[in-house]
N, C-alpha and C positions, 0 to 999 in steps of 0.2 A: 345675737346678730339680727336685731329687729329690722334693720334697713335692707336686708336681703329680700329679693323678690324671686318668684318661682321661675319665670321665663327671662331669658336674656333681654335686656332693654337697650334700645337704640334711640339716639336723638339725631343721628346722621345716617345717610344711606350706607349700606354695606359695601365694603371694598374687597378686593382679593385678600388683603391683609386680615380682615375679619374672618374670612373662611379658614385661613391658615391657623389663626388663634383658636377658633372654635374646634377645629379638628384636634389640635394639640390638647386643649382643655378637656375634651371628651376622654382622652387617654390617661388623665391624671386624676386619681381619686381625690376628692375633696377640693378640686379647683373651683374657685369662686370668681376669679377675674384673671384675665390675661390682657396685658396692655403693651402695645408696640409704640415707642415714643422716641423723641429726639433728645439731644443733650440739654435742651432748654426745659425739658419736662413736658413738652407739648405732645399730647397723644395723637399719633398718626391714625390709629384705629384700635379697637378693643373688642373683646368678647367678655361679657360680664353679667353677673347676677346682681350687681349693685346698680344703683341709679347712675346715669352717665357722669354727673358731677363728681360723685364720690370716686368713680373709676378714674377720672382725670386727676383727682387728688392723690390717688395711689401712685400714678406715674410721677407727678411732681415731687412727692415725698421720696420715692425710691431713687430718683436721679440725684437729689441732694445728698442722700446717704452714700450712693455709689461714688459720685464725683469727689465727695469729701474724703472718703477712704482711699480712693485712687490717688488723689493728690498727696495725701499724707504718706502713703506707702512709697510713692515715687520720690518724695522729698527725703525720706529715710534711706533711699537706695535699695529698696526691697523689691524692685521690679514693677511690672504692670499688673493691674487688677483686671481679671476677666469675668469674675462672678462674685456676687455678694449674697449670702444667705442670711436671713433674719428669722430666728425661731423664737416665738413667744408662747405664752401659756395656751392661747386659743387659736392662733394663726401663724402661718409661716409665709415668707416671701422669698423668691429666688429671682435675682436680677442678673442678666447676662448682657455683655456687649454683643451686639449683632455685627457692628462694623460701620464705618462711615458716619459716626456720630449718632447711631441708633442703638436702642436698648429694648430688651424684652423683660417684663416682670410677670411672674405668675404668683398670684395671691391664693393661698390654700388654707383650709382648716388644718389645725395641728395634726401632725401625723400623715399629711397628704404627700409628703416628699418620699415616695417609695421608689421601687426599682423602675417603674414606668416613667418616672419623671425625667431621668437622664436621657433616655432614648427619645421621648417626646420633645424635650427641649432641643436636643441636637438636630432632630429632623425639622423642627419649626424654624430654627436659625438658618438652616440651609435653604429652606423654602423662602424665608423672608429676604435673604440675600439675593436669591434668584429674582424675586419679584421686584426688588429695588434696584437691581443691576449692580450690586456691590461685588 
């Protein structure tokens, strides 16, 4: 992963959302990026060790995967999708619906989805909902 950098990089001023994402990421071993974004894949804010452009691409990619799976499951009558996990040889992503057309994705090195992930995600979603007024 040669594109990773050692310190979180920003190209926009920090918002309260960035602080929530940074706090969550610190609790997840192997977290490389956390992105809060809307249904269009537009990043609201992020905490990332990738460059900002690559971080935004993570959000755009994950919303396409999530919405595609959500629509197919709904079409098949299988109910609503609330979370989508993607596990690869070197990295994992977890995307969850926050509500109100917003999503949260955590991008981790393989094996990063440990016991701390669930609690950190749940708490971050609650805080993001409070901050957005959902």
